[in-house]
N, C-alpha and C positions, 0 to 999 in steps of 0.2 A: 399519601405518602408524605403528606405534609407540605406539596410544594409551595403553597403560599403563606406558611407559617414560620417555617425555617428554611435555612440555607441548604439550596439543592446541593447534592453531591454527586462529582463524577470524575473520571478519572482514565487512565490509559494502564492496560494490561499488557504486560511483556516480561521478557525473560531479563533483558540488560537494556535500560532505558536512560543511561546517563546521555545519550545524544540528542534526545526527543526534544523538539521545540514545540510539543503540543499543549503544555500547560501555558506557557507563554502566549499560545493563539487563543485557546479557548477562554483563558482569564480576559484577554483583549475583547473578544467578541461578548463575555459576559457584562463587561462594563460598557460596551459602545451599545449594546440592545438592552441597558438597564435591566440585567437580569440578576436576580440574589444566588448566585452558586460560587462554588469553588471546584479547581480540579487538579487533581494528583496524580503522581506515578504510582503504580502497583506493581512493582518488581516481584515476580514468582518464579521459583525455579521450576522445573519441569517436572521434579518428583513432588512436589508440593501443589502441582496445578490442580487435579482434581480431589485434594483433602475436601473436607467437610468445611474446615476453618475458612479456606479460599473462597468456598462457595457462599458462606455465611458473610462473608465480606464483601463479595461482589452483589449480593443480593440488598446490602445495606445502601447500596448506590442508587442513584434515579436513573444512571445508564454511564456506560464508560466504551472507549474504544478499545480493540484488539489489536496488536501486532505481531511480528514473528517471536515465537514460533507458534503461536496459538489460535491463529486464523481458522484452521480446519478443524483443531482439537477442541474449541469451543462449542462446536454443532451439537454433538450428542448432548452437552449440559444443559441446551438449551430448552425453554418449555416450548418455544414456538419459533420456527423461521419463516422469514419473509420468503415468497416463492421465487422472487429472482436470486436470491442469496443464495436460494437451496438449489436454483439450476446453477451457480456458478461454483458451489461448494465451498464458500469460504465466507466468513463474517468478518467485519471489522468495526461494525458499531453495534451495541446492545442496548434496549431500552426495557427498562425496570417498569413494567405497566402492570401496575396492582399487586406485585408480587410475583408475576411472571416475567423471565427473561425472553425477550423475543430479539432474533437476530437479523442485520440487516446488511448489505454492502454499499457503503457510500464511497469506496476507491475507484469503483467502475466508473462512475461519474467524473471523477476527478480525472481519470486515466483518459477517457474519451475528451474532456475539456482541452486537456496538454496538446492530444494529437491534432484536435481541429486548430489547435496556433501554429503548428508546424507543418500541414498538411501538404504545402507547397514544396516541402523538402525530403519527402516520402518517396520519390522517385515513383515508379509504376505501380506500387504498393503490389507486387508478385509475391516477394519471399519474406517473411519475417523470423527471427530467430529469438527465442526467449532463452534467458539463462536462469535456470530454478526449475524446480516444479511444487513448490509450497503452495500454499494460497494466494500469495500475490501473482503468480505464475498463472494459475486458474484463472483468475480476474482480468490479466493480460490477453489471456488467449482470448477471451469473449467478447473485449475490446477491440483485438486486433481483427477478428473476424468480423464484428459489427461494423469496422471500417474498411472493409473488403479487401483486405490482403488473402491472396488466392492459396498461398501456402504457409502453412506454421511448421517450423522445428525446434524440438528442446534441446539443449544442451545441458546435460547433468552430471554429477560424480558416479553415479549408478543408472544408466539409460535401463538396464535390464528392468529394473523396479519402476523407474519413469514410463517404461511401454505400457507398463500394466496399469498406470494411472490414465495415459492417454493413450488411449488402444487405438486411434484413427489416426495418430501423427507419428512423424519420425522422432526417434530420439536418440541421441548421440553421448559420447563422452566427451571431454575436453580436447582430447586428440585429434579430433576430426577439423580443427580452425586451421587456416581461415574459410570462412564459410561466405559465399557471395548472398547478399541480401541486403533488401532496402532499409531495414531496420533491424536495430538488435535491442532487446529490451533487457535491462539485469534488474531480475526479481528477487536477488540473494543480496545478503549484507556485505558481500565482498568489494573490497575498495572503499569503505567509509574511513578507515584510516590505516595505517601500515601495520597494525597488530592483526588485522582480519583480512589482509589482501592475500590472495589465494595467488601463489607463485606459479600457477598453470599459466596466468595470462603474459603474454608480452605484447610490446605495438603492434608485431603480425598479426595479432588475433582479431585487427580492426582494419586490416589494409583492404579487404573488399566488401566494405559496407558503406551504404550511403548516409545512414544517420545512427546515432548512441542514444538512446534513453535510459539513464541510471533513475531508477524511483527511490533511491536515496538522496538525500538533501542536504547533508550536514556531515562533512563541510559541502557548501555549494558547488565546487569544483573538485569531484571525486578523484580518487586514484585512478578508476578505470575513463573516466571522461579524458583526464591528462593523456593517456596512453591513447585513446581515440584521436584526439585533438594532434597527437603527433604524426597521424597518417593522414591530415588534412579532413578528418571526418567531422560533420559537424554534430553537436551534442546538445542535450539537455537535462537537468536533473529533475527532481521531483516535486520542487517547490510548488508549483501551480498546484500540481496534483494533490499536495499536503493541505494546499488551503482549501480547494474545492471540497475535498472529502470531510473537511472538519465543518464546513458550515453547513453541508448538507445533513451530517450528522445532528448538528444544533436544530435543524428544521425537525426532525423525527424527535428528538428528546422534547422538544419544546411545543410540537404539534402546530407549527406555522410557518407560513413561507416567508423566504426573507429575501432580500436583493443580491444573490448571489454575486454578480459581476462585480457591482459596487462594493462588496465586501471583499471580494477576492484580491482587488487592487491595495485596498487599504492593510490585509493580512500580508501579502507578499512584501510590502512596505516594511510593515512590522518585522518580518522575517529578516530582511536584508538590514536592518539597522542594527 
């Protein structure tokens, strides 16, 4: 695809992307690693998602990231999928390998690295609650299991449909709160800003959890994080996860190992600036 003779093109595929810091991160990484490339936002409506025009646009890229709501919907449109991403059931990174679109999941590595940084705050790792049932929730499930949580519960607007997707797990609607848990992980866009704040939530929702991990990162202190903090709950946003998954995506796109720890520190500084 002319990698060494013309500027490589990458981007982020999603539905609403005005909040995204991905262009800032990847453009900085391109500069730091002396790579000739650009990174754009690719907003596509659900109606237009699987259209031929959209696929032509995606195939014109060297690679791209995938975010809400397309992490699961992208899978049937791929030519190949990494076995681990297939096991998770969601992709967030795609490589154009000689015209073939190959899907991967780098969110998982960012999620695990984030948990490692706060493992002393996670209690006895008995019970975890996941808000949402999409691609990010699938990834969080695998991460929490790998981290040793004994019981994982899902909260969904539609618990009947959720129980069909997660057949071996308890699925409830929002009326079940508060739940006693060591950690709650928000895998939905809820709380990024007042416009998408689900009024189902109030401070009492968080009264019986030990730690709250919001995968959202913009703003750095989300509305759900503020509610949790009002109950004395320690919180973390998705900033570190964002940084790690971005660097792991770059490793896949450029087929090279990178100093992830060093780059993560610099990317987090960049985000906070």
